[in-house]
TILO-570139 format. One line per field, with one value per residue (C-alpha): residue number from 1; x, y, z; residue in one letter. Coordinates in pm, 1 decimal, padded with zeros to 6 digits, m for minus. Example, Ala and Ser with C-alpha at 12.3 -4.5 7.8 and 13.67 -1.06 7.14 Angstrom:
// TILO-570139
n = 1;2
east = 01230.0;01367.0
north = m00450.0;m00106.0
up = 00780.0;00714.0
res = A;S
END
This chain:
// TILO-570139
n = 1;2;3;4;5;6;7;8;9;10;11;12;13;14;15;16;17;18;19;20;21;22;23;24;25;26;27;28;29;30;31;32;33;34;35;36;37;38;39;40;41;42;43;44;45;46;47;48;49;50;51;52;53;54;55;56;57;58;59;60;61;62;63;64;65;66;67;68;69;70;71;72;73;74;75;76;77;78;79;80;81;82;83;84;85;86;87;88;89;90;91;92;93;94;95;96;97;98;99;100;101;102;103;104;105;106;107;108;109;110;111;112;113;114;115;116;117;118;119;120;121;122;123;124;125;126;127;128;129;130;131;132;133;134;135;136;137;138;139;140;141;142;143;144;145;146;147;148;149;150;151;152;153;154;155;156;157;158;159;160;161;162;163;164;165;166;167;168;169;170;171;172;173;174;175;176;177;178;179;180;181;182;183;184;185;186;187;188;189;190;191;192;193;194;195;196;197;198;199;200;201;202;203;204;205;206;207;208;209;210;211;212;213;214;215;216;217;218;219;220;221;222;223;224;225;226;227;228;229;230;231;232;233;234;235;236;237;238;239;240;241;242;243;244;245;246;247;248;249;250;251;252;253;254;255;256;257;258;259;260;261;262;263;264;265;266;267;268;269;270;271;272;273;274;275;276;277;278;279;280;281;282;283;284;285;286;287;288;289;290
east = 00709.3;00770.6;00898.1;00617.6;00279.9;00086.8;00269.9;00214.7;m00159.5;m00187.1;00001.2;m00245.2;m00546.8;m00655.0;m00810.4;m00575.1;m00685.7;m00487.2;m00517.3;m00468.1;m00422.0;m00389.9;m00045.8;00015.0;00300.3;00115.2;m00181.3;00047.8;00208.9;m00134.3;m00239.2;00077.4;m00092.5;m00421.3;m00568.5;m00480.3;m00241.5;m00060.3;m00047.7;00026.9;00248.1;00119.8;00351.0;00164.8;m00056.4;00148.9;00501.7;00785.4;01018.1;01262.1;01338.8;00970.7;00921.2;01205.0;01050.8;00711.6;00867.1;01063.6;00747.1;00583.3;00842.6;00714.5;00962.7;00690.5;00499.9;00817.1;00895.0;00537.6;00507.0;00858.8;00909.1;01070.1;00752.5;00575.1;00215.7;00123.9;00338.7;00457.3;00413.8;00489.2;00281.7;00538.3;00471.6;00568.2;00339.3;00476.2;00505.1;00748.1;01007.1;01134.7;01347.6;01498.8;01170.4;01136.9;01501.1;01475.2;01147.4;01295.3;01621.4;01418.6;01281.8;00947.7;00820.2;00613.7;00584.4;00256.0;00302.8;00031.2;m00101.2;00031.3;m00085.7;00180.6;00414.9;00709.2;00607.0;00549.7;00889.9;01060.9;00899.5;00999.4;01359.9;01384.1;01263.2;01517.4;01883.8;02095.6;02075.9;02359.0;02453.5;02285.2;02017.9;01682.1;01513.9;01791.2;01547.2;01419.7;01754.6;01738.8;01889.8;01834.4;02156.0;02328.2;02408.9;02457.1;02089.4;01879.9;01668.8;01863.2;01876.1;01507.3;01421.6;01654.5;01881.3;02242.0;02320.4;02367.2;02049.3;01853.9;01987.1;01865.2;01505.1;01475.5;01335.3;00993.4;00737.1;00626.3;00898.3;01129.2;00919.6;01129.4;01109.4;00965.9;00887.8;00549.4;00507.0;00145.5;00050.8;m00258.9;m00470.1;m00672.3;m00729.9;m00890.3;m00540.3;m00440.6;m00748.7;m00682.9;m00313.5;m00356.1;m00376.8;m00052.2;00116.7;00035.8;00131.2;00457.9;00599.3;00702.2;00728.6;00394.7;00271.2;m00073.3;m00300.0;m00507.1;m00818.9;m00823.1;m01178.2;m01114.7;m00888.6;m01058.0;m01386.2;m01224.0;m01066.3;m01404.1;m01568.0;m01757.3;m01567.8;m01487.5;m01839.6;m01862.0;m02116.7;m02233.7;m02008.6;m01706.7;m01800.7;m01823.5;m01472.3;m01340.2;m01485.2;m01325.1;m00987.5;m01065.3;m01154.1;m00832.6;m00627.5;m00807.7;m00736.5;m00367.4;m00350.4;m00255.9;m00415.4;m00643.5;m00753.4;m00971.8;m01087.9;m01395.0;m01527.3;m01864.4;m02026.5;m02037.8;m01829.8;m01558.5;m01806.6;m01917.1;m01558.0;m01486.3;m01801.4;m01700.8;m01373.4;m01111.7;m00813.7;m00702.6;m00943.1;m00823.9;m00998.7;m00930.4;m00923.1;m01252.5;m01265.5;m01536.8;m01718.4;m01931.7;m01877.4;m01926.1;m02247.5;m02378.7;m02307.9;m02466.1;m02770.5;m02816.9;m02783.5;m03033.4;m02775.8;m02837.3;m02548.8;m02354.3;m02526.0;m02877.1;m02924.9;m02968.5;m02666.9;m02725.8
north = 00679.7;00471.6;00607.6;00424.1;00564.1;00276.2;00014.0;00220.5;00236.4;m00134.5;m00229.1;m00024.4;m00183.4;00131.5;00139.8;00274.1;00486.2;00493.2;00677.8;00570.9;00898.0;00949.1;00952.3;01314.4;01439.9;01758.6;01557.4;01337.3;01646.7;01783.0;01452.5;01464.6;01738.2;01549.6;01319.0;01005.8;00771.0;00662.8;00737.8;00476.7;00586.1;00394.8;00223.9;m00099.7;00053.2;00362.1;00224.4;00186.8;00488.5;00508.7;00875.9;00966.4;00777.7;00980.5;01307.2;01213.6;01126.6;01450.2;01642.5;01501.2;01657.7;01961.0;02113.7;02306.4;01986.4;01815.1;02105.6;02141.2;01768.5;01750.3;01400.3;01228.2;01026.7;01140.3;01240.5;01058.9;00750.7;00688.3;00340.6;00226.3;m00021.1;m00185.6;m00272.4;m00640.2;m00908.7;m01095.8;m01413.9;m01240.1;m01218.0;m00885.1;m00785.0;m00476.9;m00284.7;m00346.4;m00250.5;00072.7;00177.7;00122.8;00291.9;00600.1;00610.1;00425.4;00302.1;00025.3;m00195.4;m00309.9;m00625.8;m00705.1;m01057.2;m01233.6;m01580.1;m01831.9;m01917.7;m01881.9;m01532.0;m01422.5;m01553.9;m01375.3;m01043.8;m01082.6;m01163.8;m00872.9;m00626.8;m00734.1;m00661.7;m00966.8;m00999.0;m01042.4;m01414.7;m01580.7;m01312.4;m01457.0;m01323.2;m01420.1;m01623.9;m01583.2;m01447.4;m01098.9;m01012.4;m00636.4;m00475.6;m00206.4;00124.1;00488.1;00537.7;00844.2;00637.4;00705.3;01078.6;01082.3;00913.5;01151.5;00872.1;00767.7;00472.9;00236.9;00352.7;00307.4;m00047.7;m00126.6;m00022.9;m00099.8;m00446.9;m00601.2;m00577.6;m00792.5;m01043.2;m00797.4;m00643.7;m00327.7;m00317.9;m00007.5;m00132.9;m00280.8;m00533.1;m00556.0;m00822.7;m00792.0;m01107.3;m01051.6;m01383.9;m01721.6;m01871.5;m01612.1;m01678.0;m02051.8;m02008.7;m01743.1;m01979.3;m02150.1;m01814.8;m01673.0;m01997.9;m02050.3;m01702.7;m01464.8;m01097.7;m01024.6;m00733.1;m00691.4;m00819.7;m00611.7;m00790.6;m00657.8;m00643.2;m00542.8;m00819.1;m01068.1;m00991.3;m01056.9;m01379.4;m01501.7;m01427.0;m01108.3;m00870.6;m00607.4;m00587.0;m00579.2;m00857.4;m01027.4;m01320.1;m01088.7;m00938.5;m01289.8;m01364.8;m01042.9;m01141.9;m01487.1;m01314.8;m01106.9;m01419.9;m01596.3;m01295.1;m01269.6;m01635.5;m01576.7;m01249.5;m01047.8;m00706.2;m00700.9;m00409.5;m00344.8;m00057.0;00160.1;00253.8;00414.2;00661.9;00528.0;00225.4;00333.9;00314.9;m00030.4;m00152.1;m00037.4;m00213.6;m00532.2;m00535.3;m00438.1;m00279.2;m00092.4;00105.5;00242.1;00515.6;00742.7;01117.7;01272.5;01512.4;01766.7;01950.7;02187.5;02498.0;02304.9;02154.1;02492.4;02652.4;02369.6;02374.9;02749.2;02708.1;02421.5;02180.9;01807.4;01598.6;01361.9;01062.7;01188.5;01360.2;01729.0;01875.4;01890.6
up = 01818.1;01507.7;01178.4;00995.5;01101.4;00941.7;01147.1;01459.4;01393.9;01312.3;01629.6;01833.9;01666.6;01481.8;01135.3;00868.1;00571.7;00250.4;m00076.2;m00438.2;m00626.9;m00997.4;m01157.7;m01059.7;m00841.5;m00747.0;m00627.4;m00418.0;m00263.8;m00174.4;m00017.6;00193.8;00400.1;00437.5;00702.4;00506.2;00686.8;00371.3;00002.1;m00260.4;m00547.4;m00847.6;m01096.8;m01177.7;m01444.2;m01528.0;m01571.9;m01324.3;m01312.6;m01022.5;m01083.1;m01080.8;m00753.7;m00605.6;m00724.4;m00581.0;m00245.6;m00235.4;m00320.4;m00009.1;00220.8;00407.3;00651.2;00833.3;00909.0;01032.9;01265.3;01390.7;01461.5;01609.0;01465.4;01169.4;01116.6;00797.5;00867.4;00544.1;00488.1;00130.5;m00018.0;m00374.0;m00571.1;m00794.7;m01157.3;m01149.7;m01015.9;m00715.1;m00919.3;m01156.8;m00875.4;m01005.5;m00709.3;m00872.2;m00855.5;m00482.0;m00432.1;m00626.8;m00462.8;m00116.9;m00214.8;m00312.2;00043.8;00035.7;00372.1;00219.6;m00087.3;m00240.5;m00449.7;m00708.1;m00766.7;m00460.9;m00557.2;m00454.2;m00169.4;m00407.1;m00514.8;m00155.8;m00048.4;m00338.2;m00241.3;00123.0;00039.4;m00206.5;00058.6;00325.2;00368.2;00461.0;00837.0;01084.1;01096.5;01390.7;01430.5;01545.5;01232.0;00990.3;00779.2;00519.0;00400.0;00251.6;m00084.6;m00101.9;m00218.6;m00015.7;m00182.6;m00099.3;m00168.7;m00079.4;00162.1;00487.1;00412.2;00318.9;00649.5;00837.3;00959.6;00937.3;00710.5;01005.6;01180.8;00859.1;00822.0;01173.8;01102.5;00729.4;00782.3;00741.9;01016.2;01194.0;01099.4;01272.9;01554.3;01525.0;01146.5;00985.0;00633.5;00546.5;00266.1;00150.7;m00099.7;m00317.0;m00338.0;m00654.0;m00823.8;m00764.1;m00738.0;m00479.9;m00270.2;m00274.8;m00190.7;00079.5;00380.5;00273.8;00206.1;00549.3;00721.0;00532.5;00466.7;00741.3;00648.3;00483.0;00692.3;00536.1;00261.6;00023.5;m00099.4;m00456.2;m00585.7;m00947.6;m01072.7;m00841.6;m01016.3;m01354.0;m01228.4;m01103.4;m01437.9;m01353.6;m01586.1;m01324.6;m01179.5;m00799.5;m00766.7;m00444.8;m00537.3;m00548.1;m00211.0;m00068.3;m00195.3;m00041.4;00294.5;00257.7;00221.8;00530.4;00730.1;00625.4;00731.7;01064.7;01137.6;01063.3;01258.8;00947.9;00881.3;00578.7;00365.9;00066.8;m00146.4;m00090.7;m00433.4;m00372.9;m00136.9;00220.2;00119.3;00363.3;00651.6;00540.7;00511.2;00867.3;00992.9;00810.2;01004.0;00746.3;00921.5;00609.8;00391.2;00057.4;m00137.2;m00431.8;m00373.8;m00471.1;m00763.0;m00691.5;m00967.8;m00759.0;m00971.7;m01295.0;m01162.8;m01043.4;m01380.9;m01579.7;m01353.7;m01399.7;m01777.9;m01783.8;m01921.8;m01890.9;m01762.1;m01983.6;m01822.5;m01878.1;m01542.4;m01473.3;m01295.1;m00920.8
res = M;R;Y;N;K;V;I;E;L;L;E;S;G;R;T;V;F;G;C;L;P;L;D;N;D;E;E;I;A;T;I;A;R;S;D;Y;D;F;V;M;I;E;T;E;H;T;G;F;D;G;H;R;I;G;R;A;L;Q;G;M;L;D;R;R;V;L;V;E;N;A;T;L;Q;P;S;V;T;P;F;V;R;I;A;A;N;A;R;E;K;T;E;W;Q;I;K;Q;A;L;D;A;G;A;Y;G;I;V;A;P;H;L;D;S;V;E;G;A;M;A;A;V;R;A;A;R;Y;P;Q;V;P;G;A;P;D;E;D;P;P;G;I;R;G;W;A;G;S;P;A;P;R;Y;W;G;L;T;N;S;D;Y;Y;D;V;A;D;L;W;P;L;D;P;N;G;E;I;L;L;M;G;I;V;E;S;R;A;G;L;E;A;L;P;R;I;L;E;S;V;Q;G;I;G;A;I;W;A;G;A;G;D;L;S;V;S;L;G;Y;R;G;E;Q;T;P;E;V;E;T;A;L;L;Q;I;L;D;I;C;R;A;A;G;V;P;C;G;T;Q;A;N;Q;W;R;D;S;E;R;R;V;D;E;G;Y;Q;I;V;L;T;R;P;E;L;R;F;D;Q;L;Q;R;G;R;N;R;A;G;R;V;G;S;F;G;E;T;A;V
END
């Protein structure tokens, strides 16, 4: 069994389901006991804070689950979406997120070969000279970080597995780049052909819509662009994911062939709706509470 559940599922051809929660550590801890395969700790739009990432990761630990499953593999794998765009080549955010114990990095705005290469190098330790996967050379700094302890490994064992899959077939860290602009879509074939170490691509509908001139609306043209990204990834043999925003979207994304489906946790207002309905209140959007 792998340490990274997402990689294990992708290798076996299974569809992976991820979650983008709000910026709330308690919510992340609750999701850690759900049926999601991974949770994405958000820093892109909330601000990068290494200490907060560490707290969120620690909050996901549940000793009962570890004992019951009899494995070091987290039932919900923690990823971190860093704040910097890939083109900014901000290696320190990748380093600090991995040092905190993250099993995956999500890099926004992957839109050039240079940005993709910078992200890959930042996520890798320097390899043993002469190793078959020595290139591209890693630049991640070594430190007495919490990561090996968080994974339940010795320092040397952690070094052996803390590499990018599938560049290293035994690697346990996934680097997912978000393609979310016209430039990213145009550059994606070159990125996947030229850069080894990108484990998955997220077809990002929101920013892609803005880049195409649709101001965040999920138009048919945006859906066409998302499917173009999916087709490029399929041709390159790279898993592709996208977000399901509306009811039954997750089913549609599976049918379309995305290997990774991302959703937000649903906030349910059943009691509020029941009370408003009994009181004859009209909803804020002009509809009677159901």
